C-alpha positions in Angstrom: -108.0 -70.8 -195.0 -108.9 -67.1 -194.2 -107.2 -63.7 -194.2 -106.9 -60.8 -191.8 -106.3 -57.2 -192.7 -104.1 -55.3 -190.3 -103.8 -51.5 -190.8 -101.0 -49.8 -189.0 -101.1 -46.1 -188.2 -102.0 -43.9 -185.2 -103.6 -41.4 -187.6 -106.4 -43.8 -188.3 -107.1 -44.3 -184.5 -107.2 -40.6 -184.1 -109.7 -40.3 -187.0 -107.3 -38.1 -189.0 -107.7 -40.3 -192.1 -110.4 -42.6 -193.4 -109.3 -46.3 -193.6 -110.1 -46.9 -197.3 -107.4 -49.5 -197.6 -109.4 -52.0 -195.5 -112.5 -51.5 -197.7 -110.5 -52.0 -200.9 -108.7 -55.1 -199.6 -112.0 -56.6 -198.3 -113.5 -56.3 -201.8 -110.5 -57.7 -203.4 -110.4 -60.7 -201.1 -114.1 -61.4 -202.0 -113.2 -61.4 -205.6 -110.6 -64.1 -204.9 -113.0 -66.1 -202.8 -110.8 -65.8 -199.7 -112.8 -65.7 -196.5 -112.1 -62.7 -194.3 -113.4 -62.5 -190.8 -111.2 -59.9 -189.0 -109.8 -56.4 -189.5 -107.5 -54.8 -187.0 -106.3 -51.2 -186.8 -103.3 -50.7 -184.5 -101.2 -47.6 -183.7 -97.5 -47.1 -184.3 -96.4 -49.0 -181.2 -94.1 -52.0 -181.3 -95.6 -53.8 -178.3 -99.2 -53.4 -179.4 -98.2 -54.4 -183.0 -96.6 -57.6 -181.6 -99.8 -58.4 -179.7 -101.9 -58.0 -182.9 -99.5 -60.2 -184.9 -99.7 -62.9 -182.2 -103.5 -63.0 -182.2 -103.8 -62.8 -186.0 -101.2 -65.4 -186.7 -103.1 -67.9 -184.5 -106.4 -67.7 -186.3 -105.7 -67.0 -190.0 -103.4 -68.1 -192.7 -103.0 -64.9 -194.6 -101.9 -61.6 -192.9 -102.2 -58.4 -195.0 -100.5 -55.3 -193.5 -100.9 -51.8 -194.8 -98.9 -48.8 -193.4 -95.8 -48.4 -191.4 -93.3 -49.0 -194.2 -91.9 -45.4 -194.4 -88.5 -44.1 -193.5 -89.4 -42.4 -190.2 -88.9 -43.8 -186.7 -92.6 -44.6 -186.2 -92.7 -46.8 -189.3 -92.4 -50.1 -187.5 -94.2 -52.8 -189.5 -91.4 -54.8 -191.0 -89.3 -54.6 -187.9 -92.1 -55.8 -185.7 -93.0 -58.7 -188.0 -89.3 -59.8 -188.2 -88.9 -59.5 -184.4 -92.0 -61.5 -183.7 -90.9 -64.4 -185.9 -87.2 -64.2 -184.8 -85.8 -63.3 -188.2 -83.0 -60.7 -188.7 -83.6 -57.7 -191.0 -81.3 -57.6 -194.0 -80.7 -54.8 -196.5 -81.7 -55.5 -200.0 -79.3 -53.8 -202.5 -81.8 -53.9 -205.3 -84.3 -51.9 -203.2 -81.6 -49.4 -202.3 -80.9 -48.9 -206.1 -84.6 -48.6 -206.9 -85.1 -45.9 -204.2 -82.1 -44.0 -205.3 -83.2 -44.0 -209.0 -86.7 -42.7 -208.0 -85.1 -39.9 -206.1 -82.8 -39.1 -209.0 -85.8 -39.0 -211.4 -87.3 -36.3 -209.2 -84.1 -34.4 -209.1 -83.5 -35.2 -205.4 -80.9 -37.1 -203.4 -81.9 -40.1 -201.4 -81.9 -39.4 -197.6 -80.0 -41.8 -195.4 -83.2 -42.5 -193.5 -84.7 -44.1 -196.7 -82.2 -47.0 -196.4 -84.6 -48.2 -193.7 -87.1 -49.0 -196.4 -84.7 -51.6 -197.8 -84.6 -53.6 -194.6 -86.7 -56.8 -195.0 -86.9 -60.0 -192.9 -84.4 -62.6 -194.0 -86.1 -65.1 -196.4 -88.8 -62.7 -197.5 -89.4 -61.7 -201.1 -89.7 -58.0 -202.1 -93.1 -56.9 -203.2 -92.2 -54.2 -205.7 -93.6 -50.7 -205.5 -93.6 -49.2 -209.0 -94.5 -45.7 -207.9 -93.4 -45.1 -204.3 -90.2 -45.7 -202.4 -91.6 -48.2 -199.8 -91.6 -51.8 -201.1 -93.6 -54.5 -199.5 -92.8 -58.1 -198.8 -94.3 -61.5 -199.4 -93.1 -63.9 -196.7 -94.0 -67.3 -195.4 -92.3 -67.5 -192.0 -94.3 -70.7 -191.4 -95.5 -73.2 -193.9 -99.1 -72.4 -193.1 -98.8 -68.6 -193.0 -98.3 -66.0 -195.7 -97.6 -62.3 -194.9 -98.0 -59.4 -197.3 -97.0 -55.8 -196.4 -98.0 -52.7 -198.3 -97.5 -49.0 -197.9 -100.4 -47.0 -196.5 -100.7 -44.8 -199.6 -103.8 -46.1 -201.3 -102.7 -45.6 -204.9 -99.4 -47.4 -204.3 -101.1 -50.3 -202.4 -103.7 -50.8 -205.1 -101.2 -51.2 -207.9 -98.9 -53.5 -205.8 -101.9 -55.6 -204.9 -103.1 -56.0 -208.5 -99.7 -56.5 -210.1 -98.0 -58.8 -207.6 -100.1 -60.0 -204.8 -103.1 -61.2 -206.9 -100.9 -63.2 -209.3 -99.1 -64.8 -206.3 -102.3 -65.7 -204.6 -103.7 -67.2 -207.8 -100.5 -69.2 -208.2 -101.2 -70.7 -204.7 -104.7 -71.8 -205.9 -106.8 -68.9 -204.9 -109.2 -67.2 -207.3 -110.9 -70.4 -208.5 -113.9 -69.2 -206.6 -115.3 -65.8 -205.9 -117.6 -64.2 -203.3 -120.2 -62.2 -205.3 -122.8 -60.0 -203.7 -125.9 -58.1 -204.6 -127.1 -55.2 -202.5 -130.9 -54.9 -202.4 -132.1 -51.4 -201.4 -135.2 -50.5 -199.5 -136.9 -47.2 -198.4 -139.8 -46.6 -196.0 -139.2 -49.6 -193.8 -137.1 -50.1 -190.7 -134.2 -52.5 -190.5 -135.8 -54.6 -187.7 -139.2 -54.8 -189.5 -137.6 -55.9 -192.7 -135.4 -58.4 -190.9 -138.5 -59.9 -189.3 -140.2 -60.2 -192.7 -137.2 -62.0 -194.2 -136.1 -63.9 -191.1 -136.4 -67.3 -192.8 -133.6 -66.2 -195.2 -131.1 -64.9 -192.7 -129.7 -68.4 -191.8 -129.0 -69.5 -195.4 -125.4 -70.8 -196.0 -124.9 -70.1 -199.8 -126.1 -67.6 -200.6 -126.2 -65.7 -197.4 -128.5 -62.8 -196.6 -127.6 -60.0 -194.1 -129.4 -56.7 -193.4 -127.8 -53.4 -192.7 -129.0 -49.8 -192.5 -127.7 -46.3 -192.9 -128.8 -42.8 -194.0 -132.5 -43.6 -193.9 -132.4 -46.8 -196.0 -132.1 -50.5 -195.4 -130.1 -52.9 -197.5 -130.1 -56.7 -197.8 -126.7 -58.0 -198.9 -127.1 -61.3 -200.7 -123.7 -63.1 -201.2 -122.9 -66.3 -202.9 -119.6 -68.2 -203.3 -119.2 -69.8 -206.7 -116.7 -70.4 -209.5 -117.8 -67.3 -211.4 -120.0 -64.2 -211.2 -122.5 -65.8 -213.5 -122.7 -69.0 -211.4 -123.1 -66.8 -208.2 -125.9 -64.8 -209.9 -127.7 -68.0 -210.6 -127.6 -68.9 -206.9 -128.7 -65.4 -205.9 -131.4 -64.8 -208.5 -134.2 -66.9 -206.9 -133.5 -65.6 -203.4 -133.4 -62.1 -204.7 -136.8 -62.5 -206.3 -138.4 -63.9 -203.2 -137.0 -61.1 -201.0 -138.3 -58.4 -203.4 -141.7 -60.1 -203.5 -141.8 -60.0 -199.7 -140.8 -56.4 -199.5 -143.2 -55.1 -202.1 -143.0 -51.4 -202.7 -140.5 -50.9 -200.0 -137.9 -52.3 -202.4 -136.7 -49.7 -204.9 -133.5 -51.0 -206.5 -130.2 -52.8 -206.3 -126.4 -52.1 -206.1 -125.6 -48.6 -207.4 -129.2 -47.6 -208.1 -130.5 -44.6 -206.1 -134.0 -43.3 -205.6 -133.1 -40.5 -208.0 -132.0 -42.9 -210.7 -135.1 -45.1 -210.3 -137.5 -42.1 -210.4 -135.6 -40.9 -213.5 -136.1 -44.3 -215.3 -139.8 -44.2 -214.5 -140.3 -40.6 -215.7 -138.4 -41.3 -218.9 -140.4 -44.5 -219.6 -143.7 -42.6 -219.2 -142.5 -39.5 -221.1 -143.2 -37.3 -218.1 -141.4 -34.4 -216.5 -140.6 -33.1 -213.0 -139.8 -29.8 -211.3 -139.0 -29.3 -207.6 -139.5 -26.6 -205.0 -137.2 -26.8 -202.0 -137.0 -24.9 -198.7 -135.1 -26.8 -195.9 -133.1 -29.0 -198.4 -131.7 -25.9 -200.1 -131.2 -27.5 -203.5 -130.3 -31.0 -202.3 -133.2 -32.6 -204.1 -132.3 -31.0 -207.4 -128.7 -32.0 -206.9 -129.7 -35.7 -206.5 -131.7 -35.6 -209.7 -129.0 -33.8 -211.7 -126.3 -36.3 -210.6 -127.9 -38.7 -213.0 -126.6 -38.5 -216.5 -129.4 -37.6 -219.0 -131.7 -36.2 -216.3 -132.4 -33.3 -218.6 -134.8 -35.6 -220.4 -137.3 -35.4 -217.5 -136.0 -32.9 -214.9 -136.7 -29.3 -215.9 -135.5 -27.4 -212.9 -136.5 -26.1 -209.5 -136.9 -23.2 -207.1 -135.1 -22.8 -203.8 -137.7 -21.0 -201.9 -135.9 -20.6 -198.6 -137.5 -17.3 -197.7 -141.3 -16.9 -197.5 -141.2 -14.1 -200.0 -139.9 -16.5 -202.6 -142.7 -18.9 -201.8 -145.2 -16.2 -202.4 -143.7 -14.4 -205.4 -142.3 -17.3 -207.4 -144.5 -20.2 -206.3 -147.8 -18.5 -205.7 -148.1 -19.6 -202.1 -151.0 -17.8 -200.4 -149.6 -15.4 -197.8 -152.6 -15.8 -195.6 -152.0 -19.5 -195.4 -148.4 -18.8 -194.5 -149.6 -16.7 -191.6 -152.2 -19.2 -190.6 -150.4 -22.5 -190.9 -146.7 -21.5 -191.2 -144.1 -22.3 -193.8 -143.7 -25.8 -192.4 -147.1 -27.2 -193.1 -149.0 -29.5 -195.4 -150.9 -26.7 -196.9 -147.8 -24.8 -197.9 -146.0 -27.9 -199.1 -148.9 -28.6 -201.4 -149.0 -25.1 -202.7 -145.3 -25.1 -203.4 -145.7 -28.3 -205.4 -148.6 -26.9 -207.4 -146.7 -23.6 -207.9 -143.5 -25.1 -209.3 -145.4 -27.6 -211.5 -147.5 -24.8 -213.0 -144.8 -22.3 -213.5 -142.3 -24.7 -215.1 -145.0 -26.6 -217.0 -144.1 -30.1 -215.9 -146.2 -33.2 -215.3 -145.1 -33.4 -211.7 -144.2 -31.0 -209.0 -142.3 -32.1 -205.8 -141.8 -29.9 -202.8 -140.1 -30.0 -199.4 -140.5 -27.7 -196.4 -139.3 -28.4 -192.9 -137.1 -27.7 -189.9 -133.7 -29.2 -190.4 -132.3 -27.9 -187.1 -130.6 -27.7 -184.8 -132.5 -24.5 -184.1 -135.9 -23.3 -185.2 -138.1 -25.9 -183.5 -141.1 -25.3 -181.2 -143.3 -27.5 -179.1 -145.8 -27.9 -181.9 -143.3 -27.9 -184.7 -140.1 -29.7 -183.5 -136.8 -30.0 -185.2 -137.1 -32.8 -187.8 -140.6 -32.0 -188.8 -140.8 -32.1 -192.6 -143.6 -31.9 -195.2 -143.4 -33.2 -198.7 -145.8 -32.0 -201.4 -146.6 -33.8 -204.6 -148.6 -32.4 -207.4 -149.4 -34.5 -210.4 -151.5 -34.6 -213.6 -154.7 -32.6 -213.5 -155.6 -31.3 -210.1 -153.9 -34.1 -208.2 -152.1 -32.9 -205.1 -151.2 -34.5 -201.8 -148.7 -34.1 -198.9 -146.8 -36.3 -196.5 -145.6 -35.5 -192.9 -142.4 -36.8 -191.5 -141.0 -36.4 -188.0 -137.3 -37.3 -188.3 -136.4 -35.9 -184.8 -133.2 -34.3 -183.7 -131.0 -37.3 -183.5 -130.2 -37.3 -187.2 -128.6 -33.9 -187.3 -129.1 -31.2 -189.9 -127.2 -32.7 -192.8 -128.8 -36.2 -192.5 -132.3 -34.7 -192.0 -131.9 -32.8 -195.3 -130.6 -36.0 -197.0 -133.5 -38.2 -195.8 -136.0 -35.5 -196.6 -134.9 -35.3 -200.2 -135.0 -39.1 -200.5 -138.4 -39.3 -198.8 -139.7 -36.9 -201.4 -138.3 -39.0 -204.3 -139.7 -42.2 -202.7 -143.2 -40.7 -202.6 -143.0 -39.9 -206.3 -141.6 -43.4 -207.0 -144.5 -45.1 -205.3 -147.1 -42.9 -207.0 -145.6 -43.6 -210.4 -145.7 -47.3 -209.7 -149.2 -47.5 -208.3 -151.4 -45.2 -210.5 
């Protein structure tokens, strides 16, 4: 038995809103151990909605609809479902009373159009909406098919799912098993390269391993189906260890860990401190570090040296080197790192200078060229060159530059 999520609303097809409901429901289905292989987004059109229902009802046993339950003419979900299964719509007096009371509590009178929200397919049960005016339904038009409908407002849908849908599904025998996942995170290795290294694990059945990439990093999702999270973790643990061993230093953390949080743990453990000097990232590196609660234990501050005069006056960069090598160079990155480390009195200094684009590049220094400088204890200093290219865009180039800087510090802290 499996489920399909069907999200109704032209606004999602136009990109006006993000479809967060599908993500939430997918996570919830995993917690109940319900397989879920399809998601569909369809606009407010009765014929296309009918086509979607026909396809979905032929391949799954649970249909979960969100959206299209409002009082306006383009809210068609319940009507389309009823028409497809040949059931009349009937008005539920208790729903009418509930809607009227909610309007009265707000000092308003119920509009006649809101009566539409009380129309449900004959034989369906009302799925109560404690906060909004649009109820959902739980309906089994066929013995092997269960349909849920929810409003598109996320806060309303979440509560309705948790308070009514989950208990119903558990009463039908679901929830005895869960699908539990660990997300292993990697930096400094491409998705295809990592996939080749761990190819022997990509055809496992339980747990399963799947790679995916985004924003400069690669992840391996390790998922197991078991009777509890603890039992799933037992299945995942040996596979996780083997994957980490294969990846070596390219692995940096799991689940909600970030490069900033991992670097913070390493600095706190060693009792060392960090300061940063940023040019093209404009404070993004400092923001990543200060998003971590307690980062004041090891992060002392930074300098946003966007203009060359700041590099010279505050960081002590040699103006002759700026003229000779340019602001985007290994030499300047190293001097920025040394300068901020010295002036703030920290153990480590980390710097970034580059061309984030889309303008400013040349033949010799193209858009996406970034240098990271790292100054450590004593006279230790080094730099790293990256060519991120133009395809990433300005925002993502700045993001991956800041993470690349943190990754270099992480590797240095682990290998000294």
